[in-house]
C-alpha positions in Angstrom: -74.9 101.8 -40.5 -74.3 100.1 -43.8 -72.8 96.6 -43.8 -70.5 95.4 -46.6 -71.9 92.4 -48.4 -69.3 89.7 -49.2 -69.7 88.0 -52.5 -68.6 84.3 -52.3 -66.4 83.1 -55.2 -67.3 79.4 -55.0 -70.4 77.8 -56.3 -73.4 77.0 -54.3 -73.3 73.4 -55.3 -69.9 72.9 -53.7 -71.2 74.7 -50.7 -74.2 72.5 -50.5 -71.9 69.5 -50.9 -69.6 70.7 -48.2 -72.4 71.3 -45.8 -73.7 67.9 -46.3 -70.3 66.2 -45.9 -68.6 68.3 -43.2 -70.0 68.8 -39.8 -71.3 72.2 -38.7 -68.6 74.2 -37.0 -69.2 75.1 -33.4 -68.9 78.9 -34.2 -69.9 80.9 -37.3 -67.1 81.9 -39.6 -65.7 85.3 -39.2 -67.1 87.9 -41.7 -64.0 89.9 -41.6 -61.8 87.4 -43.4 -61.9 86.7 -47.1 -60.4 83.2 -46.7 -62.5 80.2 -46.3 -62.9 78.6 -42.9 -60.4 76.1 -41.7 -61.3 72.5 -42.2 -61.9 70.8 -38.9 -60.0 67.6 -38.0 -61.9 64.5 -38.7 -62.1 62.3 -35.6 -61.1 58.8 -36.6 -62.2 55.8 -34.7 -59.4 54.2 -32.6 -58.0 50.9 -33.8 -59.3 47.8 -32.1 -57.7 44.4 -32.0 -59.1 41.5 -33.9 -60.1 39.8 -30.7 -62.2 42.8 -29.7 -63.9 43.0 -33.1 -64.8 39.4 -32.9 -65.8 39.5 -29.2 -69.4 39.9 -29.9 -69.4 37.1 -32.4 -68.9 33.5 -31.8 -66.0 33.3 -34.3 -62.5 32.3 -33.4 -59.7 34.4 -34.8 -57.6 33.0 -37.5 -54.3 33.7 -35.7 -54.1 33.7 -31.9 -53.0 36.9 -30.3 -49.2 37.2 -29.7 -48.0 36.8 -26.2 -45.2 38.7 -24.7 -42.5 36.4 -23.4 -41.3 37.6 -20.0 -37.9 36.5 -18.6 -38.3 34.0 -15.8 -37.0 35.4 -12.6 -35.3 33.2 -10.0 -37.4 32.8 -7.0 -36.0 34.8 -4.1 -35.9 33.8 -0.5 -38.9 36.0 0.2 -40.9 34.5 -2.6 -40.1 31.0 -1.5 -41.2 31.9 2.0 -44.4 33.4 0.8 -45.1 30.4 -1.4 -45.1 28.0 1.6 -48.6 27.1 2.6 -49.7 28.6 5.8 -49.8 26.2 8.7 -53.0 25.8 10.4 -53.6 26.2 14.1 -53.7 22.5 14.5 -50.2 22.0 13.1 -48.9 24.7 15.3 -50.4 23.1 18.3 -48.6 19.7 17.6 -45.4 19.3 19.7 -42.0 19.0 17.9 -40.3 15.6 18.0 -36.8 15.8 19.7 -33.8 13.7 18.8 -32.9 10.9 21.1 -29.6 11.7 22.8 -27.0 9.0 23.6 -25.2 9.2 26.9 -21.5 8.5 26.5 -19.2 7.4 29.2 -15.4 7.7 29.5 -14.1 4.3 30.3 -10.6 4.4 31.6 -10.5 0.7 32.4 -10.3 -0.4 28.8 -7.1 0.3 27.0 -7.0 1.6 23.4 -3.8 -0.3 22.7 -4.2 -3.4 20.6 -1.7 -6.1 19.8 -2.1 -8.0 16.6 -2.0 -11.8 16.9 -0.5 -12.1 13.4 2.4 -9.7 13.5 2.7 -9.0 17.3 2.6 -5.3 16.6 1.1 -3.0 19.3 -0.7 0.0 17.9 -3.3 2.6 19.1 -6.8 1.8 18.0 -8.6 4.8 16.5 -5.4 6.6 15.4 -5.3 6.7 11.6 -1.5 6.8 11.4 -1.1 3.8 13.7 -3.8 1.8 12.0 -2.3 2.5 8.5 1.2 1.5 9.8 -0.2 -1.7 11.2 -2.0 -2.7 8.0 1.2 -2.2 5.9 3.4 -3.9 8.5 1.1 -6.9 9.0 0.9 -7.5 5.2 4.7 -7.5 4.9 5.2 -9.7 8.0 2.7 -12.3 6.6 3.6 -12.3 2.9 7.0 -10.5 2.7 8.2 -7.8 0.2 8.1 -8.0 -3.6 11.2 -8.5 -5.7 11.0 -7.9 -9.4 12.8 -6.8 -12.6 13.5 -3.3 -11.2 15.7 -4.8 -8.5 17.3 -7.2 -10.9 18.3 -4.4 -13.3 20.0 -2.5 -10.5 22.3 -5.4 -9.5 25.0 -4.2 -11.9 27.1 -1.3 -10.4 29.6 -0.3 -13.1 31.5 -3.5 -14.0 30.7 -5.3 -10.7 27.7 -7.5 -10.0 26.7 -6.6 -6.4 24.0 -9.3 -6.2 25.4 -12.8 -6.0 23.4 -16.0 -6.5 24.2 -18.4 -3.6 21.8 -21.3 -4.1 18.9 -22.2 -6.5 16.1 -24.7 -6.6 15.8 -25.0 -2.8 12.8 -27.1 -2.1 10.6 -26.2 0.9 9.5 -28.8 3.4 6.1 -30.3 2.6 5.7 -28.2 -0.5 6.5 -28.4 -4.2 7.6 -24.8 -4.2 11.3 -24.0 -4.9 13.1 -20.8 -4.0 16.6 -19.3 -4.3 19.0 -17.4 -2.1 20.9 -14.3 -3.1 23.5 -12.2 -1.3 24.2 -8.4 -1.4 26.0 -5.8 0.7 23.9 -4.4 3.5 24.9 -0.8 2.7 24.0 -1.0 -1.0 22.5 2.0 -2.6 19.9 2.7 -5.3 16.8 0.7 -5.7 18.3 -2.2 -4.0 19.2 -0.1 -1.0 15.6 1.3 -0.8 14.1 -2.2 -0.9 16.6 -3.5 1.7 15.9 -0.5 3.9 12.1 -1.2 3.8 12.8 -4.8 4.7 15.0 -3.9 7.6 12.4 -1.5 8.9 9.8 -4.2 8.9 12.2 -6.6 10.6 13.1 -4.1 13.3 9.4 -3.4 14.1 8.6 -7.1 14.2 11.6 -7.9 16.5 11.3 -4.6 18.5 15.0 -4.1 17.7 16.8 -0.8 17.1 18.0 0.4 13.7 21.3 -0.9 12.5 24.1 1.8 12.5 25.9 2.8 9.3 29.1 1.1 10.6 27.2 -2.1 11.2 25.7 -2.1 7.8 29.1 -1.5 6.2 30.5 -4.7 7.7 27.4 -6.8 7.0 25.9 -8.9 4.2 22.2 -9.5 3.5 21.1 -13.0 2.5 17.6 -13.0 1.0 15.3 -16.0 0.3 13.2 -15.4 -2.8 10.1 -17.4 -3.6 8.3 -17.1 -7.0 4.8 -15.7 -7.1 2.0 -17.9 -8.4 -0.1 -15.1 -9.9 2.6 -12.9 -11.5 5.4 -14.0 -13.7 8.9 -12.6 -13.2 7.9 -11.5 -9.7 9.2 -12.9 -6.5 8.7 -12.3 -2.8 11.3 -11.9 -0.1 10.1 -14.4 2.5 13.3 -14.7 4.5 16.3 -12.6 5.5 19.5 -13.0 7.4 21.9 -10.1 8.2 25.4 -11.5 8.8 28.0 -9.2 10.4 31.8 -9.3 11.0 32.5 -9.5 14.7 35.6 -10.2 16.8 34.3 -11.7 20.1 31.2 -13.2 21.6 30.1 -14.9 24.9 29.5 -18.6 25.4 26.1 -19.8 26.5 26.1 -21.4 30.0 23.4 -23.0 32.1 21.6 -20.8 34.6 23.2 -20.6 38.0 21.9 -22.9 40.7 21.0 -21.4 44.1 21.9 -24.6 46.0 25.4 -25.0 44.6 28.2 -22.9 46.2 30.3 -21.3 43.5 34.0 -20.5 44.0 35.5 -17.1 43.7 37.3 -18.1 40.5 34.1 -19.0 38.7 32.7 -16.1 36.7 29.2 -15.1 37.4 26.7 -15.9 34.6 25.2 -12.9 32.9 21.5 -13.1 32.2 20.5 -12.4 28.6 16.8 -13.2 28.8 15.4 -14.1 32.2 12.0 -15.2 30.7 13.6 -18.0 28.7 16.5 -18.7 31.1 19.3 -17.6 28.7 22.6 -17.0 30.5 26.1 -16.3 29.1 29.6 -16.3 30.5 31.1 -12.8 30.6 34.4 -14.0 29.2 34.8 -12.9 25.6 35.8 -15.5 23.1 37.0 -15.0 19.5 34.2 -15.3 17.0 34.2 -14.6 13.3 30.5 -14.0 12.3 27.5 -12.7 14.0 23.8 -12.9 13.1 22.2 -9.5 13.8 18.8 -10.1 12.2 16.9 -13.3 11.3 13.4 -13.0 9.8 11.0 -15.3 8.1 7.5 -14.3 7.1 4.7 -15.8 9.2 3.0 -17.6 6.4 6.3 -19.3 5.3 7.6 -20.5 8.7 8.5 -24.1 9.5 9.4 -24.8 5.9 13.2 -24.8 6.3 13.8 -21.3 5.1 15.7 -20.1 8.2 18.1 -23.1 8.2 18.8 -22.7 4.4 19.7 -19.0 5.0 21.9 -19.8 7.9 23.7 -22.5 6.0 24.3 -20.2 3.1 25.7 -17.5 5.4 28.0 -19.9 7.2 29.4 -21.3 3.9 29.9 -18.0 2.0 30.3 -15.2 4.5 34.1 -15.5 4.5 35.3 -16.4 1.0 37.0 -19.8 1.0 36.5 -20.3 4.7 33.2 -22.0 5.7 32.3 -21.6 9.4 31.0 -24.3 11.7 28.3 -23.1 14.2 28.9 -26.2 16.5 32.5 -25.1 17.1 31.5 -21.6 18.4 32.5 -19.7 15.2 29.0 -18.0 14.9 27.0 -15.9 17.4 23.6 -14.4 17.6 22.7 -11.0 19.0 20.1 -11.3 21.9 17.7 -13.7 20.2 14.0 -13.8 20.8 12.2 -16.9 22.0 11.8 -18.1 18.4 15.4 -17.1 17.6 16.6 -19.2 20.5 14.8 -22.2 19.3 16.5 -21.8 15.8 19.8 -21.1 17.4 19.7 -24.3 19.6 18.5 -26.6 16.8 20.8 -25.3 14.1 23.9 -24.6 16.1 23.6 -27.8 18.3 24.5 -25.9 21.4 27.7 -24.3 20.0 26.3 -20.9 19.0 27.3 -17.9 21.1 25.8 -14.6 21.9 27.3 -11.2 21.3 26.4 -7.6 22.1 25.3 -5.5 19.1 
């Protein structure tokens, strides 16, 4: 069998050069094809980083390798639990310290009601509303309420001046301070009415007296004693108040009945007004022009002549052009307290009567 001999078209030098440069193929080229064999892929060495190249040498790289910045993750509950150091067997064996307990007892013998020695107000200790009411009331009883420009601006109602100046430069006993007395209707509205309402509320709490009715306020006048403040200019304080009311009749004060004396059937039985102070009245009504329903002086300004000055101003100006004399029985008080009885006896000289509000 004859074999066909293939003549190569490229030179032997190129062949020799190709053999020296290219690696020997794993299989011989096919004799049936006239095309040259395919050039095998040259395996290139993989790239290495600069740090790996210099690993064997004691040479530091010029630029440090770049680091990948990873987002910081918030530690979870499980991670925080794992991060806690494990307790040893000794710490587990230690007993846990217990809190000392306090034994409380319910004491029903001690009352929670307190009576303030400054304002005589009884309140519940531990109740926030009662304690706040007591603080505000005690401050007003001791120092009085403020009177300023806001109240002075509200004294003109239309073309009428509802606030009348009764007396000025009234000197207090044993002091260089001087005050003044003003008069206004007890049923006045606006800012004056709000101020007067707060004052009457404080007076009623201090005297344990009921609120005055609308009809009583309509027939009454309020006399206020104003004292300038030392720290603030154009500011005054209401340190005294008298509410004078139109009345028609009142009862005469009589001595308490004696158990030894035998009273006749014609003699009226004395009516007790205050048994603790021995105040009795005759039940026979007598005509009386003016009644004092409220009398109040702040505790820090008592015994300075403020009550007497207010009562004198009310008796002189309550009925226009007709001053009243308390010694002749023209003025009456409504169920006075122990302090009110002392003022009534010293000011009225035994002629002041008592009426039912």
